[in-house]
C-alpha positions in Angstrom: 57.3 -54.6 -11.9 58.9 -52.1 -9.5 57.4 -49.3 -11.6 53.9 -50.9 -11.4 54.2 -51.3 -7.6 55.3 -47.7 -7.2 52.4 -46.5 -9.2 50.0 -48.6 -7.2 51.4 -47.3 -4.0 51.1 -43.7 -5.2 47.5 -44.4 -6.3 46.6 -46.0 -3.0 48.1 -43.0 -1.2 46.1 -40.6 -3.4 42.9 -42.5 -2.8 43.5 -42.4 1.0 44.2 -38.7 0.8 41.2 -38.1 -1.4 38.9 -40.0 0.9 40.3 -38.2 3.9 39.9 -34.8 2.1 36.3 -35.7 1.3 35.6 -36.7 4.8 37.0 -33.4 6.1 35.0 -31.5 3.6 31.8 -33.3 4.5 32.6 -32.7 8.2 33.2 -29.0 7.4 29.7 -28.7 5.8 28.1 -30.3 8.8 29.9 -28.1 11.2 29.1 -25.1 9.1 25.4 -26.1 9.1 25.5 -26.6 12.9 27.0 -23.2 13.4 24.2 -21.5 11.4 21.6 -23.5 13.2 23.1 -22.4 16.5 22.6 -18.8 15.3 19.1 -19.8 14.1 19.9 -18.8 10.5 18.2 -21.8 9.0 18.1 -20.4 5.4 21.9 -20.2 5.4 22.2 -23.6 7.1 20.1 -25.4 4.4 22.7 -25.7 1.6 25.4 -26.9 4.0 23.3 -29.5 5.7 22.0 -30.7 2.3 25.6 -31.0 1.1 26.6 -32.9 4.2 23.7 -35.4 3.7 24.6 -35.9 0.1 28.2 -36.7 1.0 27.3 -38.9 4.0 23.8 -40.2 3.3 23.9 -42.5 6.4 25.1 -39.8 8.9 22.4 -39.8 11.5 23.3 -36.4 13.0 23.3 -34.8 9.5 19.9 -36.3 8.6 18.3 -35.2 11.9 19.8 -31.7 11.5 18.5 -31.5 7.9 15.1 -32.5 9.1 15.2 -29.7 11.8 16.4 -27.1 9.3 13.7 -27.9 6.8 11.0 -28.1 9.5 12.0 -24.6 10.6 11.8 -23.4 7.0 8.3 -24.8 7.0 9.2 -27.4 4.3 7.5 -30.2 6.2 7.5 -32.8 3.4 11.3 -32.5 3.1 11.8 -32.5 6.8 9.8 -35.7 7.2 11.8 -37.3 4.4 15.1 -36.7 6.3 13.6 -37.9 9.6 12.4 -41.1 7.9 15.8 -41.7 6.4 17.2 -41.3 9.9 14.6 -43.7 11.3 15.9 -46.4 8.9 19.3 -46.0 10.4 18.2 -45.8 14.0 14.6 -46.0 15.3 15.4 -44.7 18.7 12.8 -42.5 20.6 14.4 -39.2 19.6 14.1 -40.0 15.9 10.6 -41.4 16.4 9.5 -38.2 18.2 10.7 -36.1 15.3 9.0 -38.4 12.7 5.7 -38.3 14.7 5.8 -34.5 15.1 6.4 -33.9 11.3 3.6 -36.4 10.4 1.3 -34.6 12.8 2.1 -31.2 11.4 1.3 -32.5 7.9 -2.1 -33.7 9.1 -1.2 -37.4 8.9 -2.5 -38.0 12.4 -3.0 -41.8 12.4 0.6 -42.4 11.4 1.8 -39.7 13.8 0.0 -41.4 16.7 1.5 -44.8 15.8 5.1 -43.4 15.8 4.6 -41.5 19.0 3.2 -44.6 20.7 6.2 -46.5 19.5 8.5 -44.0 21.1 6.5 -44.4 24.4 6.7 -48.2 24.2 10.5 -48.0 23.7 10.9 -45.9 26.8 7.9 -45.3 29.1 10.0 -43.3 31.5 11.1 -40.6 29.0 8.8 -37.6 29.7 9.5 -36.2 26.2 8.0 -39.3 24.6 4.7 -38.6 26.5 4.9 -34.9 25.7 5.1 -35.6 21.9 2.3 -38.1 22.1 0.2 -35.5 23.9 0.9 -32.9 21.2 0.1 -35.4 18.5 -3.2 -36.2 20.1 -4.0 -32.4 20.4 -3.3 -32.0 16.7 -5.6 -35.0 15.9 -8.3 -33.3 18.1 -8.2 -36.2 20.5 -8.2 -33.9 23.5 -9.3 -36.4 26.1 -6.4 -38.7 25.3 -4.1 -35.7 25.1 -5.2 -34.7 28.6 -4.4 -38.1 30.1 -1.0 -38.3 28.4 0.1 -34.8 29.3 -0.9 -35.2 33.0 1.0 -38.5 33.0 4.0 -36.5 31.7 3.7 -34.1 34.6 3.8 -36.9 37.1 7.0 -38.1 35.5 8.7 -34.7 35.7 6.8 -31.6 36.9 9.9 -29.5 37.2 10.7 -29.0 33.5 9.0 -26.2 31.6 8.1 -28.5 28.7 5.2 -30.1 30.6 3.7 -26.7 31.3 4.0 -25.8 27.6 2.2 -29.0 26.8 -0.5 -28.4 29.3 -0.8 -24.8 27.9 -1.2 -26.3 24.4 -4.0 -28.5 25.7 -5.9 -25.6 27.2 -5.3 -23.6 24.0 -6.8 -26.3 21.9 -9.8 -26.4 24.3 -10.0 -22.6 23.8 -9.5 -22.0 27.5 -7.0 -19.3 26.7 -6.6 -17.8 30.2 -5.4 -21.2 31.6 -3.2 -21.7 28.5 -1.6 -18.3 29.3 -1.0 -19.2 32.9 0.8 -22.4 31.9 2.9 -20.6 29.3 3.8 -18.0 31.9 4.8 -20.7 34.3 7.0 -22.4 31.6 8.7 -19.0 30.8 9.4 -18.3 34.5 11.1 -21.7 34.9 13.5 -21.0 32.0 13.5 -17.4 30.8 15.8 -18.3 27.9 13.2 -20.5 26.2 11.4 -19.0 23.2 8.6 -21.5 22.8 6.5 -20.5 25.8 7.0 -16.8 24.9 5.8 -17.5 21.4 2.7 -19.4 22.6 2.1 -16.8 25.3 1.9 -14.2 22.5 -0.6 -16.3 20.6 -2.7 -16.8 23.7 -2.9 -13.1 24.4 -3.9 -12.6 20.8 -6.7 -15.1 21.1 -7.8 -13.5 24.4 -7.8 -10.1 22.7 -10.0 -11.2 19.9 -12.5 -12.7 22.4 -12.6 -9.6 24.6 -15.7 -7.4 24.2 -14.3 -4.5 26.0 -12.2 -2.5 23.5 -9.8 -1.1 26.2 -9.1 -4.6 27.6 -8.7 -6.0 24.1 -6.2 -3.3 23.1 -4.2 -4.1 26.2 -4.1 -7.8 25.3 -3.1 -7.0 21.8 -0.3 -4.8 23.3 0.7 -7.7 25.5 0.9 -10.0 22.5 3.0 -7.5 20.6 5.3 -7.1 23.6 5.8 -10.9 23.8 6.6 -11.0 20.1 9.0 -8.1 20.5 10.8 -10.1 23.2 11.0 -13.1 21.0 12.5 -11.1 18.1 14.9 -9.4 20.5 16.1 -12.8 21.8 16.1 -14.3 18.4 16.6 -11.9 15.5 16.2 -14.8 13.0 12.9 -16.0 14.3 10.8 -15.8 11.1 7.5 -16.9 12.7 7.8 -14.2 15.3 8.3 -11.5 12.7 5.4 -12.8 10.7 3.0 -12.9 13.7 4.1 -9.5 14.9 3.7 -8.1 11.4 0.3 -9.6 11.0 -1.0 -8.1 14.3 0.3 -4.7 13.3 -1.1 -5.0 9.8 -4.6 -5.8 11.0 -4.2 -3.0 13.6 -3.6 -0.7 10.6 -0.1 0.2 11.9 1.2 -0.3 8.4 4.6 1.3 8.7 5.5 -0.9 11.7 3.9 -3.9 10.0 6.1 -3.4 6.9 9.3 -3.3 9.0 8.4 -6.6 10.7 7.1 -8.3 7.6 10.1 -7.2 5.5 12.4 -9.0 8.0 10.2 -12.0 7.7 10.5 -12.1 3.9 14.3 -11.9 4.1 14.3 -14.9 6.5 11.6 -16.8 4.5 11.7 -15.7 0.9 9.1 -18.3 0.0 6.7 -17.2 2.6 3.8 -16.1 0.4 1.3 -15.1 3.1 3.8 -12.8 4.8 4.9 -11.3 1.5 1.2 -10.7 0.7 0.7 -8.8 3.9 3.9 -6.9 3.3 2.8 -5.9 -0.2 -0.5 -4.6 1.2 1.3 -2.7 4.0 3.5 -0.9 1.4 0.4 -0.2 -0.7 -1.4 1.3 2.3 1.4 3.7 3.1 1.6 4.6 -0.6 5.1 3.1 -1.0 4.0 2.0 -4.4 7.4 1.2 -5.8 8.1 -1.2 -2.9 4.6 -2.6 -3.1 5.1 -3.4 -6.8 8.3 -5.3 -6.1 6.5 -7.5 -3.6 3.3 -7.9 -5.6 5.2 -9.3 -8.6 6.3 -12.2 -6.4 2.9 -13.2 -5.1 1.6 -16.5 -6.5 -1.4 -17.2 -4.2 -4.3 -18.1 -6.5 -7.0 -16.6 -4.2 -5.6 -13.1 -4.3 -4.7 -12.7 -8.0 -7.6 -10.4 -8.7 -6.8 -8.0 -5.9 -3.1 -8.3 -6.7 -3.7 -7.2 -10.3 -5.8 -4.3 -9.1 -3.1 -3.2 -6.6 -0.3 -3.6 -9.2 -2.2 -1.6 -11.8 -2.8 1.2 -9.3 0.8 1.1 -8.2 1.9 1.7 -11.8 -0.8 4.5 -12.0 0.4 6.2 -8.8 4.0 6.1 -9.9 2.9 7.8 -13.2 3.6 4.7 -15.3 0.4 5.2 -17.1 1.1 3.1 -20.1 1.9 0.1 -17.9 -1.1 0.7 -15.8 -3.3 0.9 -18.8 -2.0 -2.4 -20.1 -2.7 -4.2 -16.8 -6.2 -2.8 -16.7 -6.8 -4.0 -20.2 -5.7 -7.5 -19.2 -8.0 -7.3 -16.1 -10.9 -6.2 -18.3 -10.3 -9.1 -20.7 -10.4 -11.4 -17.7 -13.5 -9.8 -16.4 -11.8 -8.7 -13.2 -12.6 -5.0 -13.2 -14.4 -3.3 -10.3 -16.0 0.1 -10.9 -13.1 1.8 -9.2 -10.6 -0.1 -11.5 -12.7 1.0 -14.5 -12.4 4.6 -13.5 -8.7 4.4 -13.0 -8.4 2.6 -16.3 -9.9 5.6 -18.0 -7.5 8.0 -16.3 -4.5 5.8 -17.1 -5.6 5.6 -20.8 -6.1 9.3 -21.2 -2.9 10.2 -19.4 -1.0 7.8 -21.6 -2.5 9.5 -24.7 -5.1 7.0 -25.6 -8.3 9.1 -25.7 -10.4 6.5 -27.4 -9.8 3.8 -24.8 -10.2 6.3 -22.0 -13.6 7.5 -23.3 -14.8 3.9 -23.6 -13.7 3.1 -20.1 -15.3 6.2 -18.7 -18.5 5.5 -20.6 -18.7 2.0 -19.1 -18.1 3.3 -15.6 -20.7 6.0 -16.0 -23.2 3.7 -17.6 -22.7 1.2 -14.7 -23.3 4.0 -12.2 -25.0 7.0 -13.8 -25.3 8.6 -10.4 -21.6 8.9 -10.0 -21.7 12.7 -10.2 -18.2 13.3 -9.0 -16.7 11.0 -11.7 -18.8 12.7 -14.5 -17.7 16.1 -13.3 -14.0 15.1 -13.2 -14.0 13.3 -16.5 -15.9 16.0 -18.3 -13.4 18.6 -17.1 -10.5 16.3 -17.9 -11.6 15.9 -21.5 -12.1 19.6 -21.7 -8.5 20.1 -20.5 -7.4 17.6 -23.1 -9.2 19.6 -25.8 -11.6 16.7 -26.5 -14.5 19.2 -26.4 -17.3 17.1 -28.0 -16.6 14.3 -25.5 -16.4 16.8 -22.6 -19.8 18.3 -23.6 -21.5 14.9 -23.9 -20.3 13.8 -20.5 -21.1 17.0 -18.7 -24.6 17.1 -20.3 -25.1 13.5 -19.0 -24.2 14.8 -15.5 -26.8 17.5 -15.8 -29.4 14.9 -16.7 -28.6 12.8 -13.6 -27.3 15.2 -11.0 -28.8 18.4 -9.7 -26.4 19.7 -7.0 -24.2 22.6 -6.0 -22.0 21.9 -9.0 -24.8 22.2 -11.6 -24.0 25.9 -12.4 -20.3 25.1 -12.7 -21.1 22.1 -15.0 -23.1 24.4 -17.3 -20.2 26.8 -17.2 -17.7 24.2 -18.2 -20.0 23.2 -21.1 -19.9 26.8 -22.2 -16.1 26.9 -21.9 -15.9 23.8 -24.0 -18.1 25.4 -26.7 -16.1 28.6 -26.6 -12.8 26.7 -26.9 -14.2 24.8 -29.8 -15.0 28.1 -31.5 -18.8 27.8 -31.1 -19.4 31.3 -29.6 -23.2 31.3 -29.9 -23.5 28.0 -28.0 -21.1 29.2 -25.4 -23.1 32.3 -24.7 -26.3 30.2 -24.2 -24.5 27.9 -21.7 -23.0 30.8 -19.8 -26.5 32.4 -19.5 -28.0 29.2 -18.3 -25.2 28.8 -15.7 -26.0 32.3 -14.3 -29.7 31.4 -14.2 -28.8 28.2 -12.3 -26.8 30.0 -9.6 -26.5 33.8 -9.8 -23.8 33.8 -7.1 -21.2 32.0 -9.1 -19.4 34.8 -10.9 -17.1 33.0 -13.4 -19.9 32.5 -15.9 -20.6 36.3 -15.8 -17.0 37.0 -16.6 -16.7 34.6 -19.5 -20.1 35.7 -20.9 -19.0 39.3 -20.8 -15.8 38.3 -22.7 -17.9 36.4 -25.2 -20.2 39.4 -25.8 -17.3 41.6 -26.4 -15.9 39.1 -28.9 -19.3 39.0 -30.6 -19.3 42.8 -30.7 -22.3 43.0 -28.3 -20.7 45.7 -26.2 -23.8 46.9 -24.4 -24.7 43.3 -23.4 -21.1 42.7 -22.2 -21.1 45.9 -20.1 -24.6 45.0 -18.7 -23.7 41.5 -17.6 -20.3 42.6 -16.1 -22.1 45.4 -14.2 -24.4 42.8 -12.7 -21.4 40.7 -11.7 -19.9 43.8 -10.0 -23.2 44.2 -8.0 -22.9 40.6 -6.8 -19.2 41.0 -6.0 -19.8 44.2 -3.9 -21.9 42.1 -1.5 -18.7 40.3 -0.4 -15.5 41.9 -1.7 -13.2 39.6 0.3 -14.8 36.4 -1.0 -14.9 37.6 -4.6 -11.5 39.3 -4.6 -10.1 37.2 -7.5 -13.4 37.6 -9.5 -13.4 41.4 -9.0 -10.0 41.6 -10.6 -11.2 39.5 -13.6 -14.4 41.5 -14.1 -12.7 44.9 -14.2 -9.8 43.5 -16.2 -12.2 42.3 -18.9 -13.9 45.7 -19.1 -10.7 47.6 -18.9 -9.2 45.5 -21.7 -12.1 46.4 -24.0 -11.9 50.1 -23.2 -8.2 50.0 -23.8 -8.5 48.3 -27.2 -11.1 50.8 -28.3 -9.0 53.7 -26.8 -12.1 54.8 -24.8 -9.9 56.5 -22.1 -12.8 58.5 -20.7 -14.9 55.4 -19.8 -11.7 53.6 -18.8 -10.9 56.4 -16.3 -14.5 56.3 -14.9 -14.5 52.5 -14.7 -11.1 52.2 -12.9 -12.3 54.8 -10.3 -15.1 52.3 -9.4 -12.5 49.5 -9.5 -10.2 51.2 -7.0 -13.1 52.2 -4.8 -13.7 48.4 -4.2 -10.0 47.3 -4.4 -7.7 50.3 -3.8 -4.6 48.1 -3.7 -5.2 46.4 -7.0 -2.0 46.5 -9.1 -3.9 46.3 -12.4 -6.6 48.7 -11.3 -4.0 51.4 -10.7 -2.2 50.4 -13.9 -5.3 50.9 -16.1 -6.1 54.1 -14.2 -2.7 55.4 -15.0 -3.1 54.4 -18.7 -6.5 56.2 -18.8 -4.9 59.4 -17.4 -2.0 59.0 -19.9 -4.4 58.6 -22.8 -6.2 61.7 -21.7 -2.8 63.6 -21.4 -3.2 63.9 -17.6 0.5 63.4 -16.9 0.6 64.1 -13.2 -2.3 61.8 -12.4 -0.8 59.2 -14.6 2.6 59.4 -12.9 0.9 59.2 -9.5 -0.9 56.0 -10.3 2.2 54.4 -12.0 4.1 55.2 -8.7 1.3 53.4 -6.9 1.7 50.4 -9.1 5.4 50.2 -8.3 4.6 50.3 -4.6 2.4 47.3 -5.0 4.8 45.5 -7.5 8.3 47.1 -7.8 9.0 44.8 -10.8 6.1 46.1 -13.0 7.7 46.6 -16.4 4.7 48.5 -18.0 4.7 51.0 -15.1 8.5 51.5 -15.4 8.4 51.9 -19.2 5.5 54.3 -19.2 6.9 56.4 -16.4 10.1 56.7 -18.4 8.2 57.6 -21.6 6.3 60.3 -19.7 9.3 61.6 -17.9 7.8 61.1 -14.5 9.9 62.3 -11.6 
């Protein structure tokens, strides 16, 4: 029996100790939550206050604090639930005001009015009951009733800033923003530590700015709004709504870098804030921080922006050179019929750059067929396929451009068709296109050069010399403009004379070359080679030395000088 009694005593003691420990732990959670709330870190406070409520479901203080935390986190349904649980324990005016405010913010205006009136009935001398009733009426768009209630509140106590905030809210709802601003200013002056009037002052300035027709005045009001938000975020570094509003103003002002900083802070404070995250993603996108934009875009779940989100995400992959991923997203967008013409174009580029020429060609064809006057696209795509050695496709697209576009690039377009034929081994067709390019614009010299090279390859030496001579005549009109082409023209001719060992004509031709471009490295080199081929050692050495003055690292000049024994 003694043994049983001892066990019972020990068990009782353990139960008391356990209950005491649990109570201490619950109290610790509540105190921790209160500490976070004091620091306005509501996200951190949430799990502690929730734990406190679970452990003490009838703790009025914990329930009200939980409601406040979830209201700040913009989880109004949860906030209302906690307030209503608190009301069942104690339906005092403070609790009723909180229930009324939450119902009002949820749009349940009739219920909100009933609760606010109940609070007033319980204590008609409490100014805060009247203030909440006034706010509830404002939200319900019962502005006349709100006017009466708020002015009654001022008669009860005109010294507290809250009545001026309430009057400012009334004027704001009536769209008399200047009077709203005056009352918010008055409230802020009565208690500079209050954030609410500063927040509402920022919003009033924003409204005034949007209504201002004078751009200078509007910009100043926008600046005032931003300064007010800056002050709020300075006083409260955890004020998520302030960071959101500031970021939104900066975003729509196209100040994307500053917007991103503010909105990023908002998303750390409110990870579930989808609108703020959407603005942030767009801000990153606009400043071409595509990796950062992609991280944010993947977290966006707003139904109304899914098409734009997909387009931005695909382009972000494209810009970060993740072409296969971009192509896959564009394919999904196409299947969902979400493609704009711009998306279709980029789809083509993503496909070809990921090695899928067939998909690319089909995408480009769709884009071109949808807008056959998109001359820039056809030029770029035709040239891109040429570079990718898809010559038949390049020729088809460039010919389509010629059919639909006659502009300053027409000669170059014909030239690129010629290059495509040449690269495909179709020399005769290339020659025809080069000739037509010259006929289209005789001042574009590259077709002359490639035509001359093609004639040499076709063993039509006279035709090659003739066309290159014409090119030189054009180049002489503006040697500075055609400096690069001059080098090419003479190099093609010089190469032919060198291959055929026609040193006499090479010597004659390089004299003309150096007359136009005396500092040409290759002009002097071919001149030296011509003299060397004609056994004119001194002249050869002289020109090799000239080459080395222009390019001290010229290996052919060094080697040939050594072979000749130049001093």
